[in-house]
C-alpha positions, 0 to 999 in steps of 0.5 A: 724092123726096117724103117722106110723114109717117105719123101714127096715133092708135093709137100715141103722139103724138110728144113732141118735134119729130119724126113717128111715121114718115116714108116716102121712096119705098118705105122707111118710117122709124119713130121709136123707140117706147116703152111709152106707151098711146095711148088713155090716155097712160099709161106702161106700165113696171111690168113688162118683158113688158107694156112690151115688148109695148106697144112692139111694138104701137105699132110695128105701129100705125105700120106699119099706118098706112103699109100695112105690117106686121112682114113689111116690116121690114128693120132694127130698133134696140133700145135697153135701159136694162139689157142684163140685160133682153136675153133677155126683150125678145128673146123677146117681140120675136122672137114678133112675127117668128115665121114671118117672115124676121127683119130686120137688128138691133142691140141696145145698152145706153144710159145713159138712155132717154126717160121712164126707160123700159127699152126703146125700139125703132125700125124701118125697113121697105120695100114 
């Protein structure tokens, strides 16, 4: 099975040796997204709400580049720098899946995230 690299200018460019997403067959593996504004390159971490929405918009841009959307997501991984942020992140994350069958998911607190962000989310999607 051949893999296809997915790239879009509407999500942040990778900051290391990885791609925004890789599609293998009908399955899309989207790299963890943080709150970098793809237009400016600025990190948006001044408030958790703005940060989480930016992460979700970045995920959607990558999904869209592969001809998918949140309805195709089968698995999410949420990484938080502080589990005290769970309720707010969960509320915002959930708003992107309203009316949809929510995917499988885990949410974990980690010691540190890239660029000292508060939240990073990755997804797996399928046609």
